[in-house]
TINUTI-618607 format. One record per residue (C-alpha): residue number from 1; y, z, x; residue in three letters. Coordinates in steps of 0.02 Angstrom, whole numbers. Layout:
% residues N
+-----+--------+--------+--------+-----+
:   i :     c2 :     c3 :     c1 :  aa :
+-----+--------+--------+--------+-----+
: NUM :      Y :      Z :      X : ALA :
...
+-----+--------+--------+--------+-----+
***
This chain:
% residues 93
+-----+--------+--------+--------+-----+
:   i :     c2 :     c3 :     c1 :  aa :
+-----+--------+--------+--------+-----+
:   1 :  -3214 :    717 :   -528 : MET :
:   2 :  -3218 :    658 :   -708 : LYS :
:   3 :  -3089 :    648 :   -847 : LEU :
:   4 :  -3139 :    706 :  -1021 : TYR :
:   5 :  -3060 :    711 :  -1192 : TYR :
:   6 :  -3158 :    835 :  -1297 : SER :
:   7 :  -3337 :    783 :  -1255 : ASN :
:   8 :  -3295 :    601 :  -1216 : GLU :
:   9 :  -3310 :    545 :  -1036 : PHE :
:  10 :  -3159 :    435 :   -998 : LEU :
:  11 :  -3179 :    395 :   -814 : GLY :
:  12 :  -3214 :    442 :   -634 : ASP :
:  13 :  -3068 :    509 :   -532 : ILE :
:  14 :  -3049 :    485 :   -344 : PHE :
:  15 :  -2919 :    479 :   -203 : ASN :
:  16 :  -2827 :    635 :   -263 : MET :
:  17 :  -2663 :    693 :   -191 : SER :
:  18 :  -2547 :    835 :   -243 : VAL :
:  19 :  -2359 :    819 :   -259 : GLU :
:  20 :  -2279 :    980 :   -318 : GLY :
:  21 :  -2358 :   1027 :   -484 : MET :
:  22 :  -2430 :    852 :   -511 : TRP :
:  23 :  -2600 :    788 :   -458 : VAL :
:  24 :  -2607 :    600 :   -431 : ASN :
:  25 :  -2765 :    497 :   -413 : ALA :
:  26 :  -2854 :    336 :   -459 : LYS :
:  27 :  -2970 :    320 :   -608 : ILE :
:  28 :  -3115 :    205 :   -641 : THR :
:  29 :  -3113 :    203 :   -831 : PRO :
:  30 :  -3266 :    212 :   -942 : SER :
:  31 :  -3278 :    103 :  -1098 : LYS :
:  32 :  -3231 :    255 :  -1202 : ASP :
:  33 :  -3053 :    253 :  -1134 : ILE :
:  34 :  -3013 :     92 :  -1230 : ASP :
:  35 :  -2964 :    181 :  -1391 : LYS :
:  36 :  -2831 :    279 :  -1294 : PHE :
:  37 :  -2745 :    127 :  -1214 : LYS :
:  38 :  -2594 :    124 :  -1333 : LYS :
:  39 :  -2582 :    313 :  -1323 : PHE :
:  40 :  -2576 :    312 :  -1133 : PHE :
:  41 :  -2457 :    164 :  -1133 : ALA :
:  42 :  -2336 :    266 :  -1240 : ALA :
:  43 :  -2352 :    418 :  -1128 : ILE :
:  44 :  -2307 :    321 :   -970 : VAL :
:  45 :  -2169 :    215 :  -1049 : ASP :
:  46 :  -2014 :    286 :   -966 : GLU :
:  47 :  -1896 :    179 :  -1072 : ASP :
:  48 :  -1949 :    258 :  -1236 : ASN :
:  49 :  -1971 :    437 :  -1292 : GLU :
:  50 :  -2152 :    484 :  -1330 : PHE :
:  51 :  -2172 :    520 :  -1516 : GLU :
:  52 :  -2317 :    641 :  -1541 : GLU :
:  53 :  -2315 :    612 :  -1730 : ASP :
:  54 :  -2371 :    432 :  -1703 : ASN :
:  55 :  -2541 :    487 :  -1636 : TYR :
:  56 :  -2692 :    587 :  -1687 : ASN :
:  57 :  -2644 :    771 :  -1675 : GLU :
:  58 :  -2808 :    806 :  -1584 : GLU :
:  59 :  -2756 :    684 :  -1447 : TRP :
:  60 :  -2593 :    776 :  -1411 : VAL :
:  61 :  -2679 :    946 :  -1406 : ASP :
:  62 :  -2689 :    995 :  -1222 : ASP :
:  63 :  -2842 :   1102 :  -1259 : ASN :
:  64 :  -2944 :    942 :  -1283 : ASN :
:  65 :  -2912 :    873 :  -1108 : TRP :
:  66 :  -3001 :    927 :   -950 : TYR :
:  67 :  -3071 :    878 :   -781 : ILE :
:  68 :  -3248 :    915 :   -723 : VAL :
:  69 :  -3247 :    942 :   -535 : ASP :
:  70 :  -3381 :    899 :   -407 : THR :
:  71 :  -3462 :   1069 :   -434 : GLU :
:  72 :  -3474 :   1034 :   -622 : ASN :
:  73 :  -3336 :   1158 :   -666 : ARG :
:  74 :  -3226 :   1119 :   -816 : LYS :
:  75 :  -3038 :   1138 :   -780 : LYS :
:  76 :  -2906 :   1117 :   -915 : GLY :
:  77 :  -2762 :    996 :   -894 : ILE :
:  78 :  -2605 :    949 :   -990 : TYR :
:  79 :  -2601 :    775 :  -1066 : LEU :
:  80 :  -2640 :    654 :   -925 : PRO :
:  81 :  -2534 :    502 :   -885 : ALA :
:  82 :  -2651 :    354 :   -863 : VAL :
:  83 :  -2567 :    195 :   -802 : TYR :
:  84 :  -2629 :     16 :   -829 : PRO :
:  85 :  -2651 :     -6 :   -640 : ASP :
:  86 :  -2782 :    133 :   -632 : GLY :
:  87 :  -2667 :    274 :   -575 : GLU :
:  88 :  -2682 :    442 :   -661 : ILE :
:  89 :  -2572 :    597 :   -651 : SER :
:  90 :  -2593 :    769 :   -727 : TRP :
:  91 :  -2547 :    952 :   -711 : ARG :
:  92 :  -2673 :   1093 :   -718 : TRP :
:  93 :  -2663 :   1216 :   -863 : ARG :
+-----+--------+--------+--------+-----+
***
C-alpha cells in the first residue's frame, strides 16, 4: 500500500493491523514526506493541542489524503498520524 497527499507519493505502507477504527502500520517514507515533518510532529504531539491554523489549509483537508491499495484502488483517509519511528495510524473515510 502507498500513502499519498494529493498526487504526492509519501511512502510505502506495510505490516498493517486494525485496532477498533484505527489502522496501524509501518511506513517507509519517500523523500517527498520531508516537507510534512513538522506537520506530522504536531499531529502526534500528545502534550500540545494541534492548531490547524498554523498549517497550510490544503494539508488539513481530509479530501487530500488517501491510500492506494495493492490492487491500485484509491481509498480516502482522515489525516494520518505519522510518527518519527516510522509508525503510521489512520482511519478510513
